[in-house]
MARBA-3410 file (N, C-alpha, C, O; in Angstrom, 1 decimal):
140
11.5,-1.9,14.8,10.4,-1.1,14.5,10.3,-0.9,13.0,11.4,-0.7,12.3 ~ 9.1,-0.9,12.4,8.9,-0.7,11.0,9.2,0.7,10.5,8.7,1.7,11.2 ~ 9.9,0.9,9.4,10.1,2.2,8.8,8.8,2.6,8.2,8.3,1.9,7.3 ~ 8.3,3.8,8.6,7.0,4.2,8.0,7.3,5.0,6.7,8.0,6.0,6.7 ~ 6.7,4.5,5.6,6.9,5.1,4.3,5.5,5.4,3.7,4.6,4.6,3.9
5.5,6.4,2.9,4.2,6.8,2.2,4.6,7.0,0.7,5.6,7.5,0.4 ~ 3.6,6.6,-0.1,3.6,7.1,-1.5,2.4,8.0,-1.6,1.5,7.9,-0.7 ~ 2.3,8.8,-2.6,1.3,9.8,-2.6,0.6,9.8,-4.0,1.2,9.9,-5.0 ~ -0.8,9.8,-4.0,-1.5,10.1,-5.1,-1.8,11.6,-5.1,-2.4,12.1,-4.2 ~ -1.4,12.3,-6.2,-1.5,13.7,-6.3,-2.7,14.0,-7.2,-2.6,13.8,-8.5
-3.8,14.4,-6.7,-5.0,14.6,-7.4,-4.9,15.6,-8.6,-5.4,15.3,-9.7 ~ -4.3,16.8,-8.5,-4.3,17.7,-9.6,-3.6,17.1,-10.9,-4.0,17.5,-12.0 ~ -2.7,16.2,-10.7,-2.0,15.6,-11.9,-2.5,14.2,-12.2,-2.1,13.6,-13.2 ~ -3.4,13.6,-11.3,-3.8,12.2,-11.4,-2.5,11.4,-11.5,-2.4,10.6,-12.5 ~ -1.6,11.5,-10.6,-0.3,10.9,-10.7,0.1,10.3,-9.3,-0.1,11.0,-8.3
0.7,9.2,-9.4,1.3,8.5,-8.1,2.7,8.9,-8.0,3.5,8.8,-8.9 ~ 3.1,9.4,-6.8,4.5,9.7,-6.5,5.1,8.6,-5.7,4.5,8.1,-4.8 ~ 6.3,8.3,-6.0,7.1,7.2,-5.4,7.1,7.4,-3.8,7.0,6.4,-3.1 ~ 7.4,8.5,-3.3,7.4,8.8,-1.9,6.8,10.2,-1.6,6.8,11.1,-2.4 ~ 6.3,10.3,-0.4,5.8,11.5,0.1,6.2,11.7,1.6,6.1,10.7,2.4
6.5,12.9,1.9,6.9,13.2,3.3,6.1,14.3,3.8,5.9,15.4,3.2 ~ 5.5,14.1,5.0,4.6,15.1,5.6,5.5,16.1,6.3,6.3,15.9,7.1 ~ 5.3,17.4,5.8,5.9,18.5,6.4,4.9,19.3,7.2,3.7,19.0,7.2 ~ 5.3,20.4,7.8,4.4,21.1,8.7,3.2,21.7,7.9,2.0,21.5,8.3 ~ 3.5,22.3,6.7,2.4,22.9,6.0,2.2,22.3,4.6,1.3,22.8,3.8
2.9,21.3,4.2,2.8,20.7,2.9,3.3,19.3,2.9,3.8,18.8,3.9 ~ 3.1,18.6,1.8,3.6,17.3,1.5,4.7,17.5,0.5,4.5,18.1,-0.6 ~ 5.9,16.9,0.7,7.0,16.9,-0.2,6.8,15.6,-1.1,6.9,14.5,-0.6 ~ 6.6,15.8,-2.4,6.5,14.7,-3.3,7.8,14.4,-4.0,8.6,15.2,-4.4 ~ 8.1,13.1,-4.0,9.4,12.6,-4.6,9.2,11.6,-5.7,8.3,10.7,-5.6
10.1,11.7,-6.7,10.1,10.7,-7.8,11.0,9.6,-7.3,11.8,9.7,-6.3 ~ 11.0,8.5,-8.0,11.8,7.3,-7.7,13.3,7.7,-8.0,13.6,8.2,-9.0 ~ 14.1,7.4,-7.0,15.5,7.7,-7.1,16.3,6.5,-7.7,17.6,6.6,-7.8 ~ 15.7,5.4,-7.9,16.3,4.1,-8.4,17.5,3.7,-7.5,18.5,3.3,-8.0 ~ 17.4,4.0,-6.2,18.4,3.6,-5.3,19.5,4.6,-5.1,20.4,4.4,-4.2
19.6,5.7,-5.8,20.7,6.6,-5.7,20.6,7.5,-4.4,21.6,8.0,-4.0 ~ 19.4,7.5,-3.8,19.3,8.3,-2.6,18.7,7.4,-1.4,17.9,7.8,-0.6 ~ 19.3,6.2,-1.4,18.9,5.2,-0.4,17.4,4.9,-0.4,16.8,4.6,0.6 ~ 16.7,5.1,-1.6,15.3,4.8,-1.7,14.4,5.8,-1.1,13.2,5.6,-1.1 ~ 15.0,7.0,-0.8,14.1,8.0,-0.2,13.4,8.9,-1.3,12.5,9.6,-1.0
13.8,8.7,-2.5,13.2,9.5,-3.6,13.9,10.8,-3.8,14.7,11.3,-3.0 ~ 13.6,11.4,-5.0,14.1,12.7,-5.4,13.0,13.7,-5.3,12.0,13.6,-6.0 ~ 13.2,14.7,-4.4,12.1,15.8,-4.2,11.8,16.5,-5.5,12.8,17.0,-6.2 ~ 10.5,16.6,-5.9,10.2,17.3,-7.1,9.1,18.3,-7.0,9.0,19.2,-7.8 ~ 8.4,18.3,-5.9,7.3,19.3,-5.7,6.8,19.3,-4.3,6.8,18.3,-3.6
6.3,20.5,-3.9,5.5,20.7,-2.7,4.0,20.7,-3.0,3.7,21.3,-4.0 ~ 3.2,20.1,-2.2,1.8,20.0,-2.5,1.0,20.2,-1.2,1.5,19.9,-0.1 ~ -0.2,20.8,-1.4,-1.1,21.0,-0.2,-1.6,19.6,0.2,-1.9,18.7,-0.6 ~ -1.9,19.4,1.5,-2.4,18.2,2.0,-3.7,17.8,1.3,-4.0,16.7,1.0 ~ -4.6,18.8,1.0,-5.9,18.6,0.5,-5.8,18.0,-0.9,-6.8,17.5,-1.4
-4.7,18.2,-1.6,-4.5,17.7,-3.0,-3.9,16.3,-3.0,-3.6,15.8,-4.1 ~ -3.6,15.7,-1.8,-2.9,14.4,-1.8,-3.7,13.3,-1.0,-4.4,13.6,-0.1 ~ -3.5,12.1,-1.5,-3.9,10.9,-0.7,-2.6,10.2,-0.3,-1.8,9.7,-1.1 ~ -2.3,10.2,1.0,-1.1,9.6,1.5,-1.4,8.1,1.8,-2.3,7.8,2.5 ~ -0.6,7.3,1.2,-0.8,5.8,1.2,0.4,5.2,1.9,1.5,5.2,1.4
0.1,4.6,3.1,1.2,4.0,3.9,1.6,2.6,3.4,0.7,1.8,3.0 ~ 2.9,2.3,3.5,3.4,1.0,3.2,3.0,0.1,4.3,3.0,0.4,5.5 ~ 2.6,-1.2,3.9,2.2,-2.2,4.9,3.5,-2.9,5.5,3.4,-3.5,6.5 ~ 4.6,-2.7,4.8,5.8,-3.4,5.2,5.9,-4.8,4.6,6.8,-5.6,4.8 ~ 4.8,-5.2,3.9,4.7,-6.5,3.2,5.2,-6.4,1.8,4.9,-5.4,1.1
6.0,-7.4,1.4,6.4,-7.5,0.0,5.6,-8.6,-0.7,5.3,-9.6,-0.2 ~ 5.3,-8.3,-2.0,4.5,-9.3,-2.7,5.4,-10.3,-3.4,6.6,-10.3,-3.1 ~ 4.9,-11.2,-4.2,5.6,-12.3,-4.8,6.8,-11.7,-5.7,7.8,-12.5,-5.9 ~ 6.7,-10.5,-6.2,7.7,-9.9,-7.1,8.6,-9.0,-6.3,9.3,-8.2,-6.9 ~ 8.5,-9.0,-5.0,9.3,-8.2,-4.0,8.9,-6.7,-4.1,9.8,-5.8,-3.9
7.7,-6.4,-4.5,7.2,-5.0,-4.5,6.5,-4.7,-3.2,5.8,-5.6,-2.6 ~ 6.7,-3.5,-2.7,6.0,-3.1,-1.4,4.5,-3.0,-1.7,4.0,-2.6,-2.7 ~ 3.7,-3.5,-0.7,2.3,-3.4,-0.7,1.9,-2.2,0.1,2.3,-2.0,1.3 ~ 1.0,-1.3,-0.5,0.6,-0.1,0.1,-0.9,-0.1,0.3,-1.6,-0.8,-0.4 ~ -1.4,0.8,1.2,-2.8,1.1,1.3,-3.3,1.4,-0.1,-2.6,2.1,-0.8
-4.5,1.0,-0.5,-5.1,1.3,-1.8,-4.7,0.4,-2.9,-5.2,0.5,-4.0 ~ -3.7,-0.5,-2.6,-3.3,-1.5,-3.6,-4.4,-2.5,-3.8,-5.1,-2.9,-2.8 ~ -4.6,-3.0,-5.0,-5.5,-4.1,-5.3,-4.6,-5.4,-5.3,-3.7,-5.4,-6.1 ~ -4.9,-6.3,-4.5,-4.0,-7.5,-4.4,-4.8,-8.8,-4.6,-6.0,-8.9,-4.3 ~ -4.0,-9.8,-5.1,-4.5,-11.2,-5.1,-3.8,-11.9,-3.9,-2.6,-11.9,-3.9
-4.6,-12.5,-3.1,-4.1,-13.2,-1.9,-4.4,-14.6,-2.0,-5.5,-15.0,-2.3 ~ -3.4,-15.5,-1.8,-3.6,-16.9,-1.8,-3.1,-17.5,-0.5,-1.9,-17.2,-0.1 ~ -4.0,-18.2,0.2,-3.6,-18.8,1.5,-4.3,-20.1,1.7,-5.5,-20.2,1.7 ~ -3.5,-21.2,1.7,-4.0,-22.5,1.9,-5.2,-22.9,0.9,-6.2,-23.4,1.3 ~ -4.9,-22.5,-0.4,-5.9,-22.8,-1.4,-7.1,-21.9,-1.5,-7.9,-22.0,-2.4
-7.1,-20.9,-0.7,-8.2,-19.9,-0.7,-7.6,-18.7,-1.4,-6.6,-18.1,-1.0 ~ -8.2,-18.2,-2.5,-7.8,-17.0,-3.2,-8.8,-16.0,-3.3,-10.0,-16.3,-3.5 ~ -8.4,-14.7,-3.1,-9.3,-13.6,-3.2,-8.6,-12.4,-3.7,-7.4,-12.2,-3.6 ~ -9.3,-11.5,-4.4,-8.8,-10.2,-4.9,-9.6,-9.1,-4.2,-10.8,-9.1,-4.2 ~ -8.8,-8.1,-3.6,-9.5,-7.0,-3.0,-8.5,-5.9,-2.7,-7.3,-6.0,-3.0
-9.0,-4.8,-2.2,-8.3,-3.6,-2.0,-7.7,-3.6,-0.6,-8.3,-4.1,0.4 ~ -6.4,-3.2,-0.4,-5.8,-3.1,0.9,-6.3,-1.9,1.6,-6.2,-0.8,1.0 ~ -6.9,-2.0,2.8,-7.4,-0.9,3.5,-6.3,-0.3,4.4,-5.1,-0.4,4.1 ~ -6.7,0.4,5.4,-5.8,1.1,6.3,-4.9,0.2,7.1,-5.3,-0.9,7.5 ~ -3.6,0.5,7.2,-2.7,-0.2,8.0,-3.1,0.0,9.5,-3.2,1.2,9.9
-3.2,-1.1,10.3,-3.5,-0.9,11.7,-2.5,0.0,12.4,-1.3,-0.3,12.2 ~ -2.9,1.0,13.2,-1.9,1.8,13.8,-1.0,1.1,14.8,0.2,1.4,14.9 ~ -1.4,0.1,15.4,-0.6,-0.6,16.4,-0.3,-2.1,16.0,-0.1,-2.9,16.9 ~ -0.2,-2.4,14.7,0.0,-3.8,14.3,1.2,-4.4,14.8,1.3,-5.6,15.1 ~ 2.3,-3.6,15.0,3.5,-4.2,15.5,3.5,-4.5,17.0,3.9,-5.6,17.4
2.9,-3.7,17.8,2.9,-3.9,19.2,1.8,-4.9,19.6,1.9,-5.5,20.6 ~ 0.7,-5.0,18.8,-0.4,-5.9,19.2,-0.3,-7.2,18.4,-1.3,-8.0,18.4 ~ 0.8,-7.4,17.7,1.0,-8.6,16.9,-0.1,-8.8,15.8,-0.4,-9.9,15.4 ~ -0.6,-7.7,15.3,-1.6,-7.7,14.3,-0.9,-7.8,12.9,0.2,-7.2,12.8 ~ -1.4,-8.5,12.0,-0.8,-8.5,10.6,-1.2,-7.2,10.0,-2.3,-6.6,10.1
-0.2,-6.6,9.2,-0.5,-5.3,8.5,-1.7,-5.4,7.5,-2.2,-4.3,7.2 ~ -2.0,-6.5,7.1,-3.2,-6.7,6.2,-4.4,-7.3,7.0,-5.3,-7.9,6.4 ~ -4.4,-7.0,8.3,-5.4,-7.6,9.2,-6.8,-7.4,8.7,-7.6,-8.4,8.7 ~ -7.2,-6.2,8.4,-8.6,-5.9,7.9,-9.0,-6.8,6.7,-10.1,-7.3,6.7 ~ -8.1,-6.9,5.8,-8.4,-7.6,4.6,-8.5,-9.1,4.9,-9.4,-9.8,4.4
-7.5,-9.6,5.7,-7.5,-11.0,6.0,-8.7,-11.4,6.8,-9.3,-12.5,6.5 ~ -9.1,-10.6,7.8,-10.3,-10.9,8.5,-11.6,-11.0,7.7,-12.4,-11.8,7.9 ~ -11.7,-10.1,6.7,-12.8,-10.0,5.8,-13.0,-11.4,5.1,-14.1,-11.8,4.8 ~ -11.9,-12.1,4.8,-12.0,-13.3,4.0,-11.7,-14.6,4.9,-11.5,-15.6,4.4 ~ -11.8,-14.4,6.2,-11.7,-15.5,7.2,-10.3,-16.1,7.4,-10.2,-17.3,7.7
-9.3,-15.3,7.1,-7.9,-15.8,7.3,-7.5,-15.4,8.7,-7.4,-14.2,9.0 ~ -7.2,-16.3,9.6,-7.0,-16.0,11.1,-5.6,-15.5,11.4,-4.6,-15.9,10.7 ~ -5.5,-14.6,12.4,-4.2,-14.3,13.0,-3.2,-13.7,12.0,-3.6,-12.9,11.1 ~ -1.9,-14.0,12.2,-0.8,-13.5,11.4,-0.2,-14.7,10.6,0.8,-15.3,11.1 ~ -0.9,-15.1,9.5,-0.5,-16.4,8.8,0.9,-16.3,8.2,1.3,-15.2,7.7
1.5,-17.4,8.2,2.8,-17.6,7.4,2.4,-18.2,6.1,1.3,-18.7,5.9 ~ 3.3,-18.1,5.1,3.1,-18.7,3.8,1.9,-18.0,3.1,1.2,-18.6,2.3 ~ 1.7,-16.7,3.3,0.7,-15.9,2.7,1.3,-15.4,1.3,2.3,-14.8,1.4 ~ 0.6,-15.7,0.2,1.1,-15.3,-1.1,0.3,-14.0,-1.5,-1.0,-14.1,-1.6 ~ 0.9,-12.9,-1.7,0.3,-11.7,-2.0,0.9,-11.2,-3.3,2.1,-11.2,-3.5
0.0,-10.8,-4.3,0.5,-10.2,-5.5,-0.2,-8.9,-5.8,-1.5,-8.8,-5.8 ~ 0.5,-7.8,-6.0,-0.1,-6.5,-6.3,-0.5,-6.5,-7.7,0.4,-6.8,-8.6 ~ -1.7,-6.2,-8.0,-2.3,-6.2,-9.4,-2.3,-4.7,-9.9,-2.3,-4.5,-11.1 ~ -2.4,-3.8,-9.0,-2.5,-2.4,-9.3,-2.9,-1.6,-8.1,-2.7,-2.1,-7.0 ~ -3.5,-0.4,-8.3,-4.0,0.3,-7.1,-5.3,1.0,-7.5,-5.6,1.2,-8.7
-6.1,1.4,-6.5,-7.4,2.0,-6.8,-7.4,3.3,-7.5,-8.4,3.7,-8.0 ~ -6.2,4.0,-7.6,-6.2,5.3,-8.2,-5.8,5.2,-9.7,-6.4,5.8,-10.5 ~ -4.8,4.4,-10.0,-4.4,4.2,-11.4,-5.1,3.1,-12.1,-5.2,3.2,-13.4 ~ -5.7,2.2,-11.4,-6.5,1.1,-12.0,-7.8,0.8,-11.3,-8.0,-0.2,-10.8 ~ -8.7,1.8,-11.3,-10.0,1.7,-10.6,-10.8,0.5,-11.1,-11.7,0.0,-10.4
-10.6,0.1,-12.4,-11.4,-1.0,-12.9,-11.1,-2.3,-12.2,-12.0,-3.2,-12.2 ~ -10.0,-2.4,-11.5,-9.6,-3.6,-10.8,-10.6,-3.8,-9.6,-10.8,-4.9,-9.1 ~ -11.1,-2.6,-9.1,-12.0,-2.7,-7.9,-13.3,-3.4,-8.3,-13.9,-4.1,-7.5 ~ -13.7,-3.2,-9.6,-15.0,-3.9,-10.1,-14.7,-5.4,-10.2,-15.7,-6.2,-10.1 ~ -13.5,-5.8,-10.5,-13.2,-7.2,-10.6,-12.9,-7.9,-9.3,-12.9,-9.1,-9.2
-12.7,-7.0,-8.2,-12.3,-7.6,-6.9,-13.4,-8.4,-6.4,-14.6,-8.0,-6.3 ~ -13.1,-9.7,-6.1,-14.1,-10.6,-5.6,-13.4,-11.9,-5.1,-12.2,-12.1,-5.3 ~ -14.2,-12.7,-4.5,-13.8,-14.1,-4.1,-13.5,-14.8,-5.4,-14.2,-14.8,-6.4 ~ -12.3,-15.4,-5.5,-12.0,-16.3,-6.7,-12.2,-17.7,-6.4,-12.6,-18.5,-7.2 ~ -12.0,-18.1,-5.1,-12.2,-19.5,-4.7,-13.0,-19.5,-3.4,-13.3,-20.6,-2.9
END
């Protein structure tokens, strides 16, 4: 089973937090622990849900071994077809229904099923680099 991880865009600071944990009445925002806390992050602040955008990890690693999250702007190359676009919501049941975690994006560009040899590169995200959304388009 996939470990469900979130990073969090915190609107009041216009800042991305390395990890976020959903608590009963708040979100716990964490800074990068650089491996010292098993990658769970270092708690730095409590935030109201309304002030946060929780972005789920897809479980996919890009060419530089970075995790791909919802809201990331990615360049995808598959069998000579290249496109740049935003990663949408991770399908709730992708593991049990054999759906690819980037299913919505892949279908949009006509990539069938759960392809192997998919090259994904994170270029940025829609919060820190909104200008990338304007550039998002078919490249080939």
